[in-house]
PLY file of the C-alpha trace (Angstrom):
ply
format ascii 1.0
element vertex 343
property float x
property float y
property float z
element edge 342
property int vertex1
property int vertex2
end_header
63.61 -55.30 112.40
65.05 -52.68 110.10
62.78 -49.69 109.62
65.55 -47.14 109.11
64.91 -46.69 105.39
63.48 -48.36 102.31
67.06 -48.08 101.02
68.05 -50.70 103.59
66.49 -53.52 101.57
67.60 -55.08 98.30
66.28 -55.27 94.77
63.27 -56.97 93.25
64.23 -60.45 91.96
62.83 -59.66 88.52
65.12 -56.66 88.25
68.13 -58.78 89.12
67.07 -61.31 86.49
66.72 -58.57 83.87
70.25 -57.37 84.62
71.58 -60.87 83.97
69.65 -60.93 80.71
71.04 -57.51 79.71
74.54 -58.86 80.29
74.25 -61.25 77.35
75.95 -60.20 74.13
76.98 -56.73 72.98
74.99 -53.50 72.81
75.45 -49.90 71.75
76.89 -47.53 74.35
75.73 -44.32 76.03
72.00 -44.96 75.84
71.81 -45.93 72.17
70.96 -49.54 73.06
67.63 -51.25 72.42
66.69 -51.45 76.10
66.94 -47.68 76.60
64.94 -47.11 73.42
62.26 -49.50 74.67
62.25 -47.77 78.05
61.36 -44.42 76.47
58.41 -46.04 74.70
57.30 -47.71 77.93
57.34 -44.41 79.83
55.32 -42.77 77.04
52.71 -45.52 77.25
52.48 -45.38 81.04
52.22 -41.58 81.17
49.99 -41.37 78.07
52.16 -38.57 76.74
55.36 -37.92 74.88
58.07 -38.17 77.54
61.73 -37.24 77.27
63.58 -39.74 79.46
67.07 -39.36 80.95
68.15 -42.27 83.17
70.64 -41.52 85.95
71.99 -43.47 88.91
70.91 -41.40 91.93
67.94 -39.35 93.04
70.23 -36.47 93.92
71.47 -36.38 90.33
67.91 -36.54 89.01
66.79 -33.61 91.14
69.90 -31.51 90.60
70.02 -32.04 86.84
66.29 -31.41 86.43
66.43 -28.17 88.38
69.69 -26.99 86.82
68.13 -27.46 83.39
65.11 -25.36 84.37
66.77 -22.71 86.51
69.58 -20.27 85.55
72.43 -19.38 87.95
70.59 -16.21 88.95
67.34 -18.10 89.51
65.57 -19.34 92.61
63.68 -22.53 93.46
60.89 -22.47 96.04
60.68 -25.67 98.10
59.68 -26.92 101.53
62.21 -26.46 104.31
62.29 -30.22 104.95
62.56 -31.25 101.30
65.33 -33.59 100.25
66.84 -30.97 97.92
67.12 -28.54 100.84
68.29 -30.90 103.59
69.91 -34.00 102.15
71.67 -33.28 98.87
74.75 -31.40 100.07
73.95 -28.34 97.93
73.81 -30.34 94.69
70.98 -28.28 93.13
72.91 -25.07 93.79
76.16 -26.62 92.57
74.74 -28.08 89.35
72.88 -24.84 88.55
76.03 -22.79 89.30
74.42 -20.75 92.03
70.61 -20.85 91.89
69.13 -20.27 95.33
66.80 -22.60 97.23
64.09 -20.56 98.96
62.72 -22.74 101.75
59.16 -22.36 103.04
57.17 -23.92 105.86
53.98 -25.92 105.52
52.02 -28.48 107.52
52.90 -32.14 106.97
55.97 -31.11 104.94
53.80 -29.82 102.08
53.96 -26.49 100.29
50.80 -24.40 100.32
49.76 -22.06 97.46
49.22 -19.14 99.83
52.74 -19.32 101.30
54.22 -19.69 97.83
52.33 -16.60 96.66
53.57 -14.64 99.66
57.15 -15.71 99.03
56.95 -14.80 95.35
55.58 -11.36 96.18
58.88 -10.54 97.90
60.78 -10.85 94.62
60.72 -8.09 92.03
60.53 -9.59 88.58
63.35 -8.40 86.36
65.26 -6.70 89.17
69.01 -7.19 88.76
69.32 -6.89 92.52
67.40 -10.11 93.23
67.57 -13.71 92.17
64.62 -14.59 89.97
62.17 -17.34 91.00
62.09 -19.84 88.15
60.74 -23.10 89.60
58.75 -24.64 92.43
59.80 -28.08 93.66
57.53 -30.44 95.57
58.26 -33.89 97.01
55.84 -36.78 96.37
55.56 -38.50 98.81
56.93 -35.88 101.21
59.70 -36.26 103.76
57.00 -36.79 106.39
55.29 -39.58 104.46
52.33 -37.45 103.37
51.13 -36.89 99.82
49.89 -34.07 97.65
46.43 -34.66 96.20
45.75 -33.91 92.54
44.04 -30.69 93.63
47.08 -29.75 95.73
49.38 -30.23 92.75
47.05 -28.39 90.39
46.82 -25.42 92.77
50.60 -25.15 93.02
51.06 -25.56 89.28
48.53 -22.80 88.72
50.60 -20.46 90.89
53.77 -21.50 89.11
52.48 -21.19 85.57
50.64 -17.93 86.20
53.98 -16.41 87.19
56.02 -18.09 84.47
57.63 -20.71 86.74
58.04 -24.44 86.17
56.83 -27.14 88.57
59.30 -29.90 89.44
58.32 -33.01 91.37
60.85 -35.03 93.36
59.29 -38.46 92.92
61.73 -40.60 94.85
58.62 -42.32 96.30
56.27 -41.47 93.43
55.00 -45.06 93.25
54.02 -45.06 96.92
52.09 -41.84 96.45
50.46 -43.07 93.25
48.94 -46.22 94.73
47.45 -44.17 97.55
45.99 -41.61 95.17
44.53 -44.40 93.03
44.89 -42.42 89.82
46.93 -42.81 86.65
50.57 -41.67 86.43
49.41 -39.02 83.95
46.78 -37.67 86.35
49.33 -37.48 89.16
51.91 -35.65 87.06
51.59 -33.70 83.81
47.79 -33.52 83.78
48.00 -31.87 87.21
50.60 -29.43 85.91
53.95 -31.06 86.64
56.57 -30.04 84.08
59.46 -32.26 85.16
59.44 -35.42 87.30
62.39 -36.99 89.04
61.15 -40.56 88.77
62.43 -42.77 91.57
62.95 -46.52 91.54
65.84 -47.23 93.90
63.79 -46.97 97.10
61.15 -49.30 95.67
63.16 -52.21 94.31
65.87 -51.08 91.89
69.60 -51.36 92.61
70.49 -47.85 91.45
68.15 -46.39 88.86
66.28 -43.11 88.59
65.19 -40.99 85.65
64.46 -37.38 84.79
61.20 -37.14 82.84
60.37 -33.99 80.89
56.82 -33.67 79.60
57.53 -30.70 77.32
60.17 -30.74 74.61
60.97 -27.06 75.14
62.06 -27.75 78.74
64.64 -30.39 77.77
67.14 -27.68 76.80
70.72 -28.79 77.50
70.18 -31.65 79.96
72.05 -34.11 77.73
75.21 -32.02 78.08
74.61 -31.50 81.78
74.12 -35.22 82.37
77.36 -36.03 80.55
79.29 -33.33 82.39
77.93 -34.58 85.72
79.14 -38.12 85.07
75.68 -39.67 84.75
75.76 -40.59 81.07
76.86 -44.17 81.66
78.68 -45.94 78.87
76.78 -49.13 79.76
73.47 -47.32 80.15
71.57 -50.50 79.30
72.15 -51.74 82.85
70.36 -48.71 84.32
67.61 -48.83 81.70
67.13 -52.58 82.24
66.34 -51.93 85.90
63.74 -49.32 85.03
62.29 -51.41 82.22
61.80 -54.41 84.51
60.51 -52.14 87.28
57.73 -50.75 85.08
56.82 -53.98 83.31
53.50 -55.46 84.33
52.92 -52.81 87.02
55.72 -54.37 89.07
56.56 -50.94 90.52
53.00 -50.41 91.76
52.75 -53.89 93.26
55.94 -53.28 95.26
54.74 -49.88 96.46
51.34 -51.28 97.40
53.03 -53.89 99.59
55.18 -51.29 101.37
52.20 -49.01 101.94
50.11 -51.87 103.33
52.84 -52.69 105.84
52.97 -49.02 106.87
49.22 -49.08 107.48
49.58 -52.27 109.50
52.32 -50.63 111.57
50.31 -47.46 112.13
47.16 -49.37 113.10
49.08 -51.55 115.52
50.86 -48.61 117.13
47.53 -46.93 117.87
47.10 -49.34 120.78
50.60 -48.73 122.21
50.60 -46.78 125.45
51.89 -43.24 124.89
52.22 -43.53 121.10
50.91 -40.57 119.09
50.96 -40.44 115.31
52.47 -37.16 114.12
51.22 -37.16 110.52
48.78 -39.00 108.28
50.27 -42.26 107.02
49.77 -41.73 103.29
52.63 -43.78 101.89
55.25 -46.09 103.39
56.52 -44.02 106.31
55.17 -43.75 109.86
56.05 -40.77 112.07
55.07 -40.98 115.71
55.93 -39.72 119.16
56.94 -42.64 121.37
57.98 -42.73 125.05
61.75 -42.88 125.41
61.53 -45.98 127.59
59.67 -47.79 124.82
62.24 -46.63 122.28
65.06 -47.96 124.47
63.32 -51.33 124.76
62.85 -51.57 120.99
66.47 -50.68 120.25
67.74 -53.14 122.83
65.84 -55.84 120.94
67.53 -54.86 117.68
65.00 -52.52 116.04
66.52 -49.94 113.68
64.81 -46.60 112.99
65.60 -42.89 113.01
64.95 -40.31 115.70
63.45 -37.36 113.81
63.60 -34.80 116.60
65.21 -34.51 120.03
63.44 -35.98 123.03
60.91 -33.67 124.63
58.93 -34.37 127.80
60.01 -38.01 127.77
58.98 -38.67 124.18
60.83 -38.68 120.86
59.53 -38.26 117.34
60.70 -41.28 115.34
60.42 -42.36 111.72
59.68 -45.91 110.60
59.98 -46.68 106.87
58.51 -49.83 105.37
59.76 -51.56 102.24
58.22 -54.03 99.80
60.79 -56.44 101.22
60.16 -55.78 104.92
59.23 -59.14 106.50
55.68 -58.90 107.89
56.86 -60.83 110.95
59.29 -57.97 111.68
56.30 -55.64 111.95
54.53 -58.10 114.25
57.56 -58.41 116.51
58.08 -54.63 116.63
54.46 -54.11 117.66
54.64 -56.83 120.31
57.77 -55.27 121.78
56.26 -51.78 121.67
53.27 -52.99 123.65
55.65 -54.36 126.25
0 1
1 2
2 3
3 4
4 5
5 6
6 7
7 8
8 9
9 10
10 11
11 12
12 13
13 14
14 15
15 16
16 17
17 18
18 19
19 20
20 21
21 22
22 23
23 24
24 25
25 26
26 27
27 28
28 29
29 30
30 31
31 32
32 33
33 34
34 35
35 36
36 37
37 38
38 39
39 40
40 41
41 42
42 43
43 44
44 45
45 46
46 47
47 48
48 49
49 50
50 51
51 52
52 53
53 54
54 55
55 56
56 57
57 58
58 59
59 60
60 61
61 62
62 63
63 64
64 65
65 66
66 67
67 68
68 69
69 70
70 71
71 72
72 73
73 74
74 75
75 76
76 77
77 78
78 79
79 80
80 81
81 82
82 83
83 84
84 85
85 86
86 87
87 88
88 89
89 90
90 91
91 92
92 93
93 94
94 95
95 96
96 97
97 98
98 99
99 100
100 101
101 102
102 103
103 104
104 105
105 106
106 107
107 108
108 109
109 110
110 111
111 112
112 113
113 114
114 115
115 116
116 117
117 118
118 119
119 120
120 121
121 122
122 123
123 124
124 125
125 126
126 127
127 128
128 129
129 130
130 131
131 132
132 133
133 134
134 135
135 136
136 137
137 138
138 139
139 140
140 141
141 142
142 143
143 144
144 145
145 146
146 147
147 148
148 149
149 150
150 151
151 152
152 153
153 154
154 155
155 156
156 157
157 158
158 159
159 160
160 161
161 162
162 163
163 164
164 165
165 166
166 167
167 168
168 169
169 170
170 171
171 172
172 173
173 174
174 175
175 176
176 177
177 178
178 179
179 180
180 181
181 182
182 183
183 184
184 185
185 186
186 187
187 188
188 189
189 190
190 191
191 192
192 193
193 194
194 195
195 196
196 197
197 198
198 199
199 200
200 201
201 202
202 203
203 204
204 205
205 206
206 207
207 208
208 209
209 210
210 211
211 212
212 213
213 214
214 215
215 216
216 217
217 218
218 219
219 220
220 221
221 222
222 223
223 224
224 225
225 226
226 227
227 228
228 229
229 230
230 231
231 232
232 233
233 234
234 235
235 236
236 237
237 238
238 239
239 240
240 241
241 242
242 243
243 244
244 245
245 246
246 247
247 248
248 249
249 250
250 251
251 252
252 253
253 254
254 255
255 256
256 257
257 258
258 259
259 260
260 261
261 262
262 263
263 264
264 265
265 266
266 267
267 268
268 269
269 270
270 271
271 272
272 273
273 274
274 275
275 276
276 277
277 278
278 279
279 280
280 281
281 282
282 283
283 284
284 285
285 286
286 287
287 288
288 289
289 290
290 291
291 292
292 293
293 294
294 295
295 296
296 297
297 298
298 299
299 300
300 301
301 302
302 303
303 304
304 305
305 306
306 307
307 308
308 309
309 310
310 311
311 312
312 313
313 314
314 315
315 316
316 317
317 318
318 319
319 320
320 321
321 322
322 323
323 324
324 325
325 326
326 327
327 328
328 329
329 330
330 331
331 332
332 333
333 334
334 335
335 336
336 337
337 338
338 339
339 340
340 341
341 342
């Protein structure tokens, strides 16, 4: 019963098979191979737009390189206070950008709101040498609380960004999970809604270690190729990263996996509604469930071997916990967890 993270589970079998296939014969190095070339075409078809694709190995690298390419050392990035770039990347965006500042804001359900972004931007004087200059807004889709931005939400934030000359970056570590909930095309959920750069995630949804930075505008690409090389993410055997992404995207495999994880999250949330003392903390939009659960129930679950994260300290005999579902989570593990929770 492991609900600690979708990272806890392995890779999709088809991705493993594609890696074995990519291992046959010789290929050009540093992304000049046929698989990487094919991957760029596949992304362009899926997003219905010219896309500039830069595979990397980690989501932290994708976010940090994307933002460093957009934001100068004297710049600032507005993001939610619970975002991954603010809480879980050890200062990588600041490090890779050589000093750009993360300006963290609050917002319900871990989402940025246009009004709070406008207020924050009003505190900066454009062109003042005494202040860092806001250059980008970063949103997380799905958020760290398992909620999602609607197309209208994204469009409203992009309108604020573009009106003030900022770029909109999306951390899409769980982009697939958000997309199947939205029920729209990848284009509608990204560049058509105003996203300039997408950190496209695959590792949490079935890859071994494969992410990509996607630019939708040629002018924004700038010097990312040099930055990627300098950061150690231009792999000499890039075909093995690209092969994962290529297999992931083929035949909507990525959406099928995300749909399965989301369905299990809904099953978990529905089942927990009948557990005494359980209170859902946020809408279950993707593959994560946040709920307040009595400490006695939590102790019983952990004693039976359930793994999950406490998200906040215990208060009044209850603790806010996070349960994350994966495409590979055994449905019977959900059934057992629910049975134990009911006591």
